[in-house]
Biopython code that builds the backbone (N, CA, C, O; Angstrom):
import numpy as np
from Bio.PDB.StructureBuilder import StructureBuilder

atoms = [
    (1, "UNK", "N", (-85.264, -70.378, 3.717)),
    (1, "UNK", "CA", (-84.733, -70.989, 4.925)),
    (1, "UNK", "C", (-85.922, -71.424, 5.796)),
    (1, "UNK", "O", (-86.874, -70.671, 5.999)),
    (2, "UNK", "N", (-85.839, -72.636, 6.290)),
    (2, "UNK", "CA", (-86.925, -73.166, 7.107)),
    (2, "UNK", "C", (-86.897, -72.540, 8.497)),
    (2, "UNK", "O", (-85.887, -71.973, 8.914)),
    (3, "UNK", "N", (-88.000, -72.647, 9.198)),
    (3, "UNK", "CA", (-88.078, -72.129, 10.575)),
    (3, "UNK", "C", (-87.070, -72.838, 11.466)),
    (3, "UNK", "O", (-86.452, -72.207, 12.323)),
    (4, "UNK", "N", (-86.898, -74.124, 11.277)),
    (4, "UNK", "CA", (-85.940, -74.895, 12.071)),
    (4, "UNK", "C", (-84.516, -74.381, 11.847)),
    (4, "UNK", "O", (-83.744, -74.241, 12.796)),
    (5, "UNK", "N", (-84.179, -74.104, 10.602)),
    (5, "UNK", "CA", (-82.848, -73.577, 10.284)),
    (5, "UNK", "C", (-82.657, -72.189, 10.887)),
    (5, "UNK", "O", (-81.576, -71.869, 11.381)),
    (6, "UNK", "N", (-83.711, -71.359, 10.848)),
    (6, "UNK", "CA", (-83.647, -70.021, 11.446)),
    (6, "UNK", "C", (-83.399, -70.115, 12.954)),
    (6, "UNK", "O", (-82.596, -69.360, 13.502)),
    (7, "UNK", "N", (-84.091, -71.043, 13.623)),
    (7, "UNK", "CA", (-83.931, -71.220, 15.070)),
    (7, "UNK", "C", (-82.511, -71.678, 15.395)),
    (7, "UNK", "O", (-81.904, -71.198, 16.353)),
    (8, "UNK", "N", (-81.985, -72.600, 14.600)),
    (8, "UNK", "CA", (-80.617, -73.079, 14.813)),
    (8, "UNK", "C", (-79.621, -71.941, 14.629)),
    (8, "UNK", "O", (-78.658, -71.816, 15.386)),
    (9, "UNK", "N", (-79.860, -71.121, 13.626)),
    (9, "UNK", "CA", (-78.985, -69.986, 13.366)),
    (9, "UNK", "C", (-79.039, -68.981, 14.519)),
    (9, "UNK", "O", (-78.003, -68.453, 14.926)),
    (10, "UNK", "N", (-80.232, -68.714, 15.047)),
    (10, "UNK", "CA", (-80.387, -67.805, 16.184)),
    (10, "UNK", "C", (-79.665, -68.350, 17.405)),
    (10, "UNK", "O", (-78.987, -67.605, 18.112)),
    (11, "UNK", "N", (-79.810, -69.668, 17.660)),
    (11, "UNK", "CA", (-79.119, -70.283, 18.804)),
    (11, "UNK", "C", (-77.611, -70.187, 18.642)),
    (11, "UNK", "O", (-76.896, -69.873, 19.594)),
    (12, "UNK", "N", (-77.131, -70.457, 17.431)),
    (12, "UNK", "CA", (-75.701, -70.373, 17.158)),
    (12, "UNK", "C", (-75.191, -68.959, 17.404)),
    (12, "UNK", "O", (-74.125, -68.769, 17.988)),
    (13, "UNK", "N", (-75.951, -67.976, 16.960)),
    (13, "UNK", "CA", (-75.576, -66.580, 17.174)),
    (13, "UNK", "C", (-75.552, -66.253, 18.673)),
    (13, "UNK", "O", (-74.631, -65.591, 19.152)),
    (14, "UNK", "N", (-76.558, -66.715, 19.400)),
    (14, "UNK", "CA", (-76.627, -66.458, 20.839)),
    (14, "UNK", "C", (-75.453, -67.103, 21.569)),
    (14, "UNK", "O", (-74.849, -66.486, 22.447)),
    (15, "UNK", "N", (-75.132, -68.333, 21.209)),
    (15, "UNK", "CA", (-73.995, -69.022, 21.835)),
    (15, "UNK", "C", (-72.701, -68.293, 21.507)),
    (15, "UNK", "O", (-71.851, -68.130, 22.383)),
    (16, "UNK", "N", (-72.535, -67.854, 20.269)),
    (16, "UNK", "CA", (-71.336, -67.112, 19.864)),
    (16, "UNK", "C", (-71.198, -65.823, 20.654)),
    (16, "UNK", "O", (-70.105, -65.472, 21.098)),
    (17, "UNK", "N", (-72.311, -65.118, 20.829)),
    (17, "UNK", "CA", (-72.284, -63.865, 21.590)),
    (17, "UNK", "C", (-71.897, -64.126, 23.046)),
    (17, "UNK", "O", (-71.100, -63.384, 23.619)),
    (18, "UNK", "N", (-72.458, -65.173, 23.642)),
    (18, "UNK", "CA", (-72.128, -65.514, 25.033)),
    (18, "UNK", "C", (-70.663, -65.884, 25.173)),
    (18, "UNK", "O", (-70.012, -65.491, 26.140)),
    (19, "UNK", "N", (-70.143, -66.633, 24.219)),
    (19, "UNK", "CA", (-68.728, -66.999, 24.259)),
    (19, "UNK", "C", (-67.838, -65.772, 24.153)),
    (19, "UNK", "O", (-66.825, -65.681, 24.847)),
    (20, "UNK", "N", (-68.199, -64.833, 23.298)),
    (20, "UNK", "CA", (-67.403, -63.612, 23.147)),
    (20, "UNK", "C", (-67.389, -62.815, 24.438)),
    (20, "UNK", "O", (-66.340, -62.319, 24.851)),
    (21, "UNK", "N", (-68.540, -62.687, 25.078)),
    (21, "UNK", "CA", (-68.619, -61.966, 26.358)),
    (21, "UNK", "C", (-67.809, -62.711, 27.412)),
    (21, "UNK", "O", (-67.074, -62.098, 28.186)),
    (22, "UNK", "N", (-67.945, -64.023, 27.439)),
    (22, "UNK", "CA", (-67.195, -64.826, 28.404)),
    (22, "UNK", "C", (-65.703, -64.707, 28.211)),
    (22, "UNK", "O", (-64.957, -64.640, 29.188)),
    (23, "UNK", "N", (-65.250, -64.680, 26.967)),
    (23, "UNK", "CA", (-63.823, -64.536, 26.687)),
    (23, "UNK", "C", (-63.327, -63.169, 27.129)),
    (23, "UNK", "O", (-62.230, -63.060, 27.677)),
    (24, "UNK", "N", (-64.124, -62.112, 26.899)),
    (24, "UNK", "CA", (-63.752, -60.780, 27.369)),
    (24, "UNK", "C", (-63.649, -60.758, 28.886)),
    (24, "UNK", "O", (-62.730, -60.157, 29.443)),
    (25, "UNK", "N", (-64.592, -61.414, 29.553)),
    (25, "UNK", "CA", (-64.588, -61.479, 31.017)),
    (25, "UNK", "C", (-63.324, -62.174, 31.505)),
    (25, "UNK", "O", (-62.663, -61.700, 32.429)),
    (26, "UNK", "N", (-62.997, -63.286, 30.888)),
    (26, "UNK", "CA", (-61.813, -64.040, 31.271)),
    (26, "UNK", "C", (-60.555, -63.222, 31.018)),
    (26, "UNK", "O", (-59.646, -63.201, 31.847)),
    (27, "UNK", "N", (-60.502, -62.551, 29.875)),
    (27, "UNK", "CA", (-59.345, -61.715, 29.557)),
    (27, "UNK", "C", (-59.187, -60.608, 30.583)),
    (27, "UNK", "O", (-58.075, -60.311, 31.018)),
    (28, "UNK", "N", (-60.307, -59.994, 30.971)),
    (28, "UNK", "CA", (-60.248, -58.919, 31.960)),
    (28, "UNK", "C", (-59.753, -59.456, 33.296)),
    (28, "UNK", "O", (-58.926, -58.820, 33.949)),
    (29, "UNK", "N", (-60.253, -60.626, 33.709)),
    (29, "UNK", "CA", (-59.810, -61.216, 34.978)),
    (29, "UNK", "C", (-58.315, -61.482, 34.949)),
    (29, "UNK", "O", (-57.619, -61.224, 35.931)),
    (30, "UNK", "N", (-57.813, -61.998, 33.827)),
    (30, "UNK", "CA", (-56.377, -62.253, 33.700)),
    (30, "UNK", "C", (-55.584, -60.961, 33.798)),
    (30, "UNK", "O", (-54.514, -60.935, 34.405)),
    (31, "UNK", "N", (-56.093, -59.900, 33.210)),
    (31, "UNK", "CA", (-55.418, -58.598, 33.259)),
    (31, "UNK", "C", (-55.386, -58.090, 34.694)),
    (31, "UNK", "O", (-54.347, -57.633, 35.170)),
    (32, "UNK", "N", (-56.510, -58.169, 35.377)),
    (32, "UNK", "CA", (-56.573, -57.692, 36.768)),
    (32, "UNK", "C", (-55.672, -58.544, 37.660)),
    (32, "UNK", "O", (-54.980, -58.011, 38.527)),
    (33, "UNK", "N", (-55.675, -59.864, 37.456)),
    (33, "UNK", "CA", (-54.798, -60.738, 38.244)),
    (33, "UNK", "C", (-53.336, -60.388, 38.009)),
    (33, "UNK", "O", (-52.555, -60.326, 38.959)),
    (34, "UNK", "N", (-52.956, -60.158, 36.754)),
    (34, "UNK", "CA", (-51.578, -59.791, 36.445)),
    (34, "UNK", "C", (-51.208, -58.470, 37.111)),
    (34, "UNK", "O", (-50.132, -58.340, 37.694)),
    (35, "UNK", "N", (-52.109, -57.489, 37.019)),
    (35, "UNK", "CA", (-51.858, -56.189, 37.652)),
    (35, "UNK", "C", (-51.733, -56.343, 39.167)),
    (35, "UNK", "O", (-50.876, -55.709, 39.782)),
    (36, "UNK", "N", (-52.576, -57.176, 39.773)),
    (36, "UNK", "CA", (-52.503, -57.396, 41.221)),
    (36, "UNK", "C", (-51.203, -58.072, 41.627)),
    (36, "UNK", "O", (-50.622, -57.727, 42.656)),
    (37, "UNK", "N", (-50.740, -59.031, 40.831)),
    (37, "UNK", "CA", (-49.468, -59.690, 41.126)),
    (37, "UNK", "C", (-48.317, -58.694, 41.061)),
    (37, "UNK", "O", (-47.427, -58.706, 41.911)),
    (38, "UNK", "N", (-48.340, -57.831, 40.048)),
    (38, "UNK", "CA", (-47.304, -56.805, 39.930)),
    (38, "UNK", "C", (-47.368, -55.837, 41.105)),
    (38, "UNK", "O", (-46.334, -55.424, 41.629)),
    (39, "UNK", "N", (-48.575, -55.478, 41.517)),
    (39, "UNK", "CA", (-48.750, -54.576, 42.660)),
    (39, "UNK", "C", (-48.152, -55.203, 43.923)),
    (39, "UNK", "O", (-47.457, -54.527, 44.681)),
    (40, "UNK", "N", (-48.419, -56.478, 44.145)),
    (40, "UNK", "CA", (-47.901, -57.159, 45.337)),
    (40, "UNK", "C", (-46.377, -57.226, 45.343)),
    (40, "UNK", "O", (-45.759, -57.287, 46.406)),
    (41, "UNK", "N", (-45.774, -57.215, 44.157)),
    (41, "UNK", "CA", (-44.308, -57.200, 44.053)),
    (41, "UNK", "C", (-43.748, -55.790, 44.203)),
    (41, "UNK", "O", (-42.534, -55.595, 44.277)),
    (42, "UNK", "N", (-44.657, -54.802, 44.245)),
    (42, "UNK", "CA", (-44.220, -53.418, 44.350)),
    (42, "UNK", "C", (-44.009, -52.745, 43.003)),
    (42, "UNK", "O", (-43.503, -51.625, 42.945)),
    (43, "UNK", "N", (-44.387, -53.406, 41.927)),
    (43, "UNK", "CA", (-44.218, -52.861, 40.572)),
    (43, "UNK", "C", (-45.478, -52.110, 40.157)),
    (43, "UNK", "O", (-46.207, -52.536, 39.261)),
    (44, "UNK", "N", (-45.718, -50.985, 40.825)),
    (44, "UNK", "CA", (-46.946, -50.229, 40.608)),
    (44, "UNK", "C", (-47.020, -49.636, 39.199)),
    (44, "UNK", "O", (-48.082, -49.649, 38.576)),
    (45, "UNK", "N", (-45.907, -49.123, 38.703)),
    (45, "UNK", "CA", (-45.923, -48.529, 37.359)),
    (45, "UNK", "C", (-46.203, -49.580, 36.298)),
    (45, "UNK", "O", (-46.935, -49.327, 35.341)),
    (46, "UNK", "N", (-45.621, -50.756, 36.468)),
    (46, "UNK", "CA", (-45.864, -51.830, 35.501)),
    (46, "UNK", "C", (-47.319, -52.290, 35.574)),
    (46, "UNK", "O", (-47.940, -52.560, 34.546)),
    (47, "UNK", "N", (-47.858, -52.378, 36.780)),
    (47, "UNK", "CA", (-49.268, -52.764, 36.949)),
    (47, "UNK", "C", (-50.175, -51.737, 36.285)),
    (47, "UNK", "O", (-51.134, -52.102, 35.605)),
    (48, "UNK", "N", (-49.879, -50.465, 36.477)),
    (48, "UNK", "CA", (-50.670, -49.407, 35.843)),
    (48, "UNK", "C", (-50.565, -49.496, 34.327)),
    (48, "UNK", "O", (-51.543, -49.250, 33.621)),
    (49, "UNK", "N", (-49.387, -49.845, 33.826)),
    (49, "UNK", "CA", (-49.202, -50.001, 32.387)),
    (49, "UNK", "C", (-50.054, -51.125, 31.810)),
    (49, "UNK", "O", (-50.623, -50.991, 30.727)),
    (50, "UNK", "N", (-50.138, -52.235, 32.544)),
    (50, "UNK", "CA", (-50.969, -53.363, 32.106)),
    (50, "UNK", "C", (-52.431, -52.921, 31.998)),
    (50, "UNK", "O", (-53.111, -53.222, 31.017)),
    (51, "UNK", "N", (-52.901, -52.206, 33.020)),
    (51, "UNK", "CA", (-54.297, -51.745, 33.020)),
    (51, "UNK", "C", (-54.544, -50.703, 31.935)),
    (51, "UNK", "O", (-55.578, -50.732, 31.267)),
    (52, "UNK", "N", (-53.606, -49.793, 31.760)),
    (52, "UNK", "CA", (-53.738, -48.757, 30.734)),
    (52, "UNK", "C", (-53.776, -49.370, 29.338)),
    (52, "UNK", "O", (-54.584, -48.967, 28.501)),
    (53, "UNK", "N", (-52.905, -50.341, 29.090)),
    (53, "UNK", "CA", (-52.902, -51.018, 27.788)),
    (53, "UNK", "C", (-54.219, -51.746, 27.549)),
    (53, "UNK", "O", (-54.737, -51.747, 26.432)),
    (54, "UNK", "N", (-54.757, -52.359, 28.587)),
    (54, "UNK", "CA", (-56.032, -53.062, 28.444)),
    (54, "UNK", "C", (-57.154, -52.086, 28.111)),
    (54, "UNK", "O", (-58.040, -52.397, 27.315)),
    (55, "UNK", "N", (-57.113, -50.908, 28.723)),
    (55, "UNK", "CA", (-58.157, -49.914, 28.457)),
    (55, "UNK", "C", (-58.089, -49.373, 27.029)),
    (55, "UNK", "O", (-59.079, -48.859, 26.509)),
    (56, "UNK", "N", (-56.929, -49.490, 26.400)),
    (56, "UNK", "CA", (-56.805, -49.053, 25.000)),
    (56, "UNK", "C", (-57.577, -49.983, 24.064)),
    (56, "UNK", "O", (-57.907, -49.611, 22.938)),
    (57, "UNK", "N", (-57.861, -51.196, 24.544)),
    (57, "UNK", "CA", (-58.640, -52.166, 23.765)),
    (57, "UNK", "C", (-60.114, -51.797, 23.887)),
    (57, "UNK", "O", (-60.705, -51.940, 24.957)),
    (58, "UNK", "N", (-60.694, -51.334, 22.818)),
    (58, "UNK", "CA", (-62.074, -50.844, 22.842)),
    (58, "UNK", "C", (-63.119, -51.956, 22.811)),
    (58, "UNK", "O", (-64.316, -51.668, 22.820)),
    (59, "UNK", "N", (-62.692, -53.219, 22.776)),
    (59, "UNK", "CA", (-63.656, -54.317, 22.686)),
    (59, "UNK", "C", (-64.272, -54.687, 24.028)),
    (59, "UNK", "O", (-65.276, -55.398, 24.068)),
    (60, "UNK", "N", (-63.688, -54.216, 25.126)),
    (60, "UNK", "CA", (-64.266, -54.529, 26.431)),
    (60, "UNK", "C", (-65.594, -53.797, 26.612)),
    (60, "UNK", "O", (-65.688, -52.611, 26.295)),
    (61, "UNK", "N", (-66.616, -54.480, 27.114)),
    (61, "UNK", "CA", (-67.888, -53.816, 27.422)),
    (61, "UNK", "C", (-67.701, -52.777, 28.529)),
    (61, "UNK", "O", (-66.706, -52.795, 29.253)),
    (62, "UNK", "N", (-68.662, -51.886, 28.646)),
    (62, "UNK", "CA", (-68.583, -50.766, 29.588)),
    (62, "UNK", "C", (-68.337, -51.246, 31.019)),
    (62, "UNK", "O", (-67.494, -50.681, 31.715)),
    (63, "UNK", "N", (-69.047, -52.265, 31.465)),
    (63, "UNK", "CA", (-68.894, -52.737, 32.847)),
    (63, "UNK", "C", (-67.475, -53.222, 33.106)),
    (63, "UNK", "O", (-66.919, -52.972, 34.176)),
    (64, "UNK", "N", (-66.890, -53.906, 32.144)),
    (64, "UNK", "CA", (-65.527, -54.395, 32.315)),
    (64, "UNK", "C", (-64.516, -53.249, 32.254)),
    (64, "UNK", "O", (-63.527, -53.244, 32.987)),
    (65, "UNK", "N", (-64.772, -52.285, 31.379)),
    (65, "UNK", "CA", (-63.893, -51.107, 31.308)),
    (65, "UNK", "C", (-63.942, -50.335, 32.629)),
    (65, "UNK", "O", (-62.926, -49.824, 33.099)),
    (66, "UNK", "N", (-65.133, -50.258, 33.217)),
    (66, "UNK", "CA", (-65.266, -49.575, 34.505)),
    (66, "UNK", "C", (-64.430, -50.261, 35.578)),
    (66, "UNK", "O", (-63.808, -49.589, 36.400)),
    (67, "UNK", "N", (-64.409, -51.590, 35.578)),
    (67, "UNK", "CA", (-63.613, -52.329, 36.558)),
    (67, "UNK", "C", (-62.126, -52.073, 36.349)),
    (67, "UNK", "O", (-61.382, -51.884, 37.312)),
    (68, "UNK", "N", (-61.695, -52.066, 35.091)),
    (68, "UNK", "CA", (-60.286, -51.775, 34.797)),
    (68, "UNK", "C", (-59.927, -50.348, 35.215)),
    (68, "UNK", "O", (-58.851, -50.112, 35.765)),
    (69, "UNK", "N", (-60.826, -49.403, 34.954)),
    (69, "UNK", "CA", (-60.586, -48.005, 35.356)),
    (69, "UNK", "C", (-60.531, -47.883, 36.873)),
    (69, "UNK", "O", (-59.718, -47.127, 37.405)),
    (70, "UNK", "N", (-61.395, -48.626, 37.578)),
    (70, "UNK", "CA", (-61.375, -48.615, 39.036)),
    (70, "UNK", "C", (-60.026, -49.110, 39.554)),
    (70, "UNK", "O", (-59.447, -48.503, 40.454)),
    (71, "UNK", "N", (-59.526, -50.207, 38.991)),
    (71, "UNK", "CA", (-58.243, -50.755, 39.430)),
    (71, "UNK", "C", (-57.104, -49.767, 39.177)),
    (71, "UNK", "O", (-56.199, -49.628, 40.001)),
    (72, "UNK", "N", (-57.155, -49.095, 38.051)),
    (72, "UNK", "CA", (-56.134, -48.095, 37.731)),
    (72, "UNK", "C", (-56.211, -46.923, 38.704)),
    (72, "UNK", "O", (-55.182, -46.429, 39.166)),
    (73, "UNK", "N", (-57.413, -46.481, 39.014)),
    (73, "UNK", "CA", (-57.600, -45.389, 39.974)),
    (73, "UNK", "C", (-57.130, -45.803, 41.370)),
    (73, "UNK", "O", (-56.529, -45.005, 42.090)),
    (74, "UNK", "N", (-57.407, -47.053, 41.747)),
    (74, "UNK", "CA", (-56.988, -47.551, 43.063)),
    (74, "UNK", "C", (-55.465, -47.523, 43.188)),
    (74, "UNK", "O", (-54.929, -47.142, 44.229)),
    (75, "UNK", "N", (-54.774, -47.926, 42.124)),
    (75, "UNK", "CA", (-53.307, -47.872, 42.135)),
    (75, "UNK", "C", (-52.811, -46.435, 42.302)),
    (75, "UNK", "O", (-51.850, -46.180, 43.028)),
    (76, "UNK", "N", (-53.468, -45.514, 41.631)),
    (76, "UNK", "CA", (-53.070, -44.100, 41.727)),
    (76, "UNK", "C", (-53.290, -43.570, 43.142)),
    (76, "UNK", "O", (-52.470, -42.806, 43.651)),
    (77, "UNK", "N", (-54.373, -43.964, 43.770)),
    (77, "UNK", "CA", (-54.645, -43.526, 45.140)),
    (77, "UNK", "C", (-53.606, -44.074, 46.107)),
    (77, "UNK", "O", (-53.167, -43.368, 47.015)),
    (78, "UNK", "N", (-53.214, -45.318, 45.919)),
    (78, "UNK", "CA", (-52.168, -45.909, 46.763)),
    (78, "UNK", "C", (-50.871, -45.134, 46.578)),
    (78, "UNK", "O", (-50.186, -44.816, 47.551)),
    (79, "UNK", "N", (-50.534, -44.830, 45.323)),
    (79, "UNK", "CA", (-49.301, -44.080, 45.049)),
    (79, "UNK", "C", (-49.314, -42.724, 45.760)),
    (79, "UNK", "O", (-48.305, -42.296, 46.319)),
    (80, "UNK", "N", (-50.466, -42.059, 45.730)),
    (80, "UNK", "CA", (-50.566, -40.748, 46.380)),
    (80, "UNK", "C", (-50.531, -40.868, 47.905)),
    (80, "UNK", "O", (-49.903, -40.051, 48.579)),
    (81, "UNK", "N", (-51.200, -41.878, 48.443)),
    (81, "UNK", "CA", (-51.252, -42.050, 49.893)),
    (81, "UNK", "C", (-49.915, -42.481, 50.481)),
    (81, "UNK", "O", (-49.607, -42.150, 51.626)),
    (82, "UNK", "N", (-49.123, -43.210, 49.715)),
    (82, "UNK", "CA", (-47.857, -43.733, 50.203)),
    (82, "UNK", "C", (-46.720, -43.260, 49.308)),
    (82, "UNK", "O", (-46.008, -44.060, 48.701)),
    (83, "UNK", "N", (-46.569, -41.952, 49.242)),
    (83, "UNK", "CA", (-45.624, -41.358, 48.303)),
    (83, "UNK", "C", (-44.220, -41.158, 48.880)),
    (83, "UNK", "O", (-43.288, -40.859, 48.134)),
    (84, "UNK", "N", (-44.056, -41.317, 50.183)),
    (84, "UNK", "CA", (-42.754, -41.067, 50.802)),
    (84, "UNK", "C", (-41.871, -42.308, 50.767)),
    (84, "UNK", "O", (-42.347, -43.435, 50.905)),
    (85, "UNK", "N", (-40.573, -42.075, 50.578)),
    (85, "UNK", "CA", (-39.619, -43.168, 50.724)),
    (85, "UNK", "C", (-39.435, -43.424, 52.219)),
    (85, "UNK", "O", (-39.906, -42.649, 53.050)),
    (86, "UNK", "N", (-38.763, -44.490, 52.545)),
    (86, "UNK", "CA", (-38.505, -44.828, 53.945)),
    (86, "UNK", "C", (-37.731, -43.694, 54.637)),
    (86, "UNK", "O", (-38.034, -43.327, 55.773)),
    (87, "UNK", "N", (-36.752, -43.159, 53.951)),
    (87, "UNK", "CA", (-35.944, -42.074, 54.513)),
    (87, "UNK", "C", (-36.771, -40.797, 54.710)),
    (87, "UNK", "O", (-36.644, -40.113, 55.726)),
    (88, "UNK", "N", (-37.608, -40.491, 53.731)),
    (88, "UNK", "CA", (-38.465, -39.304, 53.832)),
    (88, "UNK", "C", (-39.469, -39.456, 54.973)),
    (88, "UNK", "O", (-39.743, -38.498, 55.696)),
    (89, "UNK", "N", (-40.009, -40.649, 55.131)),
    (89, "UNK", "CA", (-40.949, -40.899, 56.218)),
    (89, "UNK", "C", (-40.265, -40.725, 57.567)),
    (89, "UNK", "O", (-40.827, -40.110, 58.473)),
    (90, "UNK", "N", (-39.065, -41.258, 57.704)),
    (90, "UNK", "CA", (-38.325, -41.106, 58.963)),
    (90, "UNK", "C", (-38.078, -39.624, 59.257)),
    (90, "UNK", "O", (-38.247, -39.180, 60.392)),
    (91, "UNK", "N", (-37.679, -38.863, 58.241)),
    (91, "UNK", "CA", (-37.429, -37.430, 58.418)),
    (91, "UNK", "C", (-38.697, -36.705, 58.859)),
    (91, "UNK", "O", (-38.641, -35.847, 59.740)),
    (92, "UNK", "N", (-39.831, -37.036, 58.263)),
    (92, "UNK", "CA", (-41.103, -36.412, 58.653)),
    (92, "UNK", "C", (-41.482, -36.783, 60.085)),
    (92, "UNK", "O", (-41.929, -35.932, 60.854)),
    (93, "UNK", "N", (-41.305, -38.037, 60.434)),
    (93, "UNK", "CA", (-41.675, -38.476, 61.788)),
    (93, "UNK", "C", (-40.797, -37.844, 62.855)),
    (93, "UNK", "O", (-41.278, -37.543, 63.947)),
    (94, "UNK", "N", (-39.535, -37.642, 62.562)),
    (94, "UNK", "CA", (-38.656, -37.032, 63.568)),
    (94, "UNK", "C", (-39.053, -35.592, 63.875)),
    (94, "UNK", "O", (-38.680, -35.050, 64.915)),
    (95, "UNK", "N", (-39.808, -34.974, 62.973)),
    (95, "UNK", "CA", (-40.295, -33.615, 63.229)),
    (95, "UNK", "C", (-41.398, -33.611, 64.284)),
    (95, "UNK", "O", (-41.559, -32.630, 65.011)),
    (96, "UNK", "N", (-42.152, -34.698, 64.371)),
    (96, "UNK", "CA", (-43.288, -34.713, 65.292)),
    (96, "UNK", "C", (-43.149, -35.711, 66.449)),
    (96, "UNK", "O", (-43.915, -35.650, 67.410)),
    (97, "UNK", "N", (-42.193, -36.615, 66.364)),
    (97, "UNK", "CA", (-41.982, -37.584, 67.448)),
    (97, "UNK", "C", (-40.616, -37.308, 68.059)),
    (97, "UNK", "O", (-39.579, -37.569, 67.449)),
    (98, "UNK", "N", (-40.637, -36.776, 69.277)),
    (98, "UNK", "CA", (-39.388, -36.428, 69.941)),
    (98, "UNK", "C", (-38.527, -37.665, 70.190)),
    (98, "UNK", "O", (-39.019, -38.715, 70.606)),
    (99, "UNK", "N", (-37.247, -37.515, 69.929)),
    (99, "UNK", "CA", (-36.256, -38.551, 70.203)),
    (99, "UNK", "C", (-36.533, -39.882, 69.519)),
    (99, "UNK", "O", (-36.195, -40.932, 70.065)),
    (100, "UNK", "N", (-37.127, -39.862, 68.363)),
    (100, "UNK", "CA", (-37.368, -41.091, 67.615)),
    (100, "UNK", "C", (-36.037, -41.665, 67.147)),
    (100, "UNK", "O", (-35.243, -40.979, 66.503)),
    (101, "UNK", "N", (-35.807, -42.924, 67.476)),
    (101, "UNK", "CA", (-34.561, -43.567, 67.052)),
    (101, "UNK", "C", (-34.814, -44.423, 65.816)),
    (101, "UNK", "O", (-35.946, -44.788, 65.498)),
    (102, "UNK", "N", (-33.723, -44.724, 65.139)),
    (102, "UNK", "CA", (-33.824, -45.561, 63.950)),
    (102, "UNK", "C", (-34.364, -46.941, 64.310)),
    (102, "UNK", "O", (-35.161, -47.512, 63.565)),
    (103, "UNK", "N", (-33.934, -47.477, 65.448)),
    (103, "UNK", "CA", (-34.404, -48.809, 65.827)),
    (103, "UNK", "C", (-35.900, -48.808, 66.141)),
    (103, "UNK", "O", (-36.596, -49.767, 65.808)),
    (104, "UNK", "N", (-36.406, -47.748, 66.777)),
    (104, "UNK", "CA", (-37.849, -47.638, 67.027)),
    (104, "UNK", "C", (-38.618, -47.580, 65.701)),
    (104, "UNK", "O", (-39.635, -48.247, 65.513)),
    (105, "UNK", "N", (-38.095, -46.767, 64.805)),
    (105, "UNK", "CA", (-38.715, -46.624, 63.485)),
    (105, "UNK", "C", (-38.763, -47.979, 62.760)),
    (105, "UNK", "O", (-39.788, -48.352, 62.188)),
    (106, "UNK", "N", (-37.657, -48.695, 62.794)),
    (106, "UNK", "CA", (-37.588, -50.018, 62.156)),
    (106, "UNK", "C", (-38.591, -50.989, 62.784)),
    (106, "UNK", "O", (-39.183, -51.809, 62.082)),
    (107, "UNK", "N", (-38.782, -50.899, 64.096)),
    (107, "UNK", "CA", (-39.761, -51.762, 64.774)),
    (107, "UNK", "C", (-41.175, -51.424, 64.307)),
    (107, "UNK", "O", (-41.991, -52.322, 64.099)),
    (108, "UNK", "N", (-41.463, -50.149, 64.145)),
    (108, "UNK", "CA", (-42.793, -49.748, 63.672)),
    (108, "UNK", "C", (-43.055, -50.324, 62.275)),
    (108, "UNK", "O", (-44.138, -50.834, 61.985)),
    (109, "UNK", "N", (-42.040, -50.228, 61.428)),
    (109, "UNK", "CA", (-42.193, -50.734, 60.065)),
    (109, "UNK", "C", (-42.389, -52.239, 60.069)),
    (109, "UNK", "O", (-43.212, -52.772, 59.324)),
    (110, "UNK", "N", (-41.630, -52.916, 60.908)),
    (110, "UNK", "CA", (-41.753, -54.397, 60.986)),
    (110, "UNK", "C", (-43.139, -54.776, 61.476)),
    (110, "UNK", "O", (-43.444, -55.961, 61.610)),
]
sb = StructureBuilder()
sb.init_structure("model")
sb.init_model(0)
sb.init_chain("A")
sb.init_seg("    ")
for serial, (resi, resn, name, xyz) in enumerate(atoms, 1):
    if name == "N":
        sb.init_residue(resn, " ", resi, " ")
    sb.init_atom(name, np.array(xyz, "f"), 0.0, 1.0, " ", f" {name:<3s}", serial, name[0])
structure = sb.get_structure()
């Protein structure tokens, strides 16, 4: 094999590697966007499922896996921080806010 052919082969390999990394990056962005859209709709479990399924794919590089894990952890933290239903929250607030009315509570939520 000539030196010129070797150089062309090396360039082809480098371009292929860059494309593979770029495709993984794009796939990860699509996964995160999908999870974010589900989160905005209030579908936290479905969003977590999308991220969990993506993490099962071992082809993602470490940096991308870390981003997916961060997003999954962020969803879990939101779930823990906002774990009460509207009714449960009202019941808790009435314990500490004297004479809280339903209409006042509704105004706070709005």
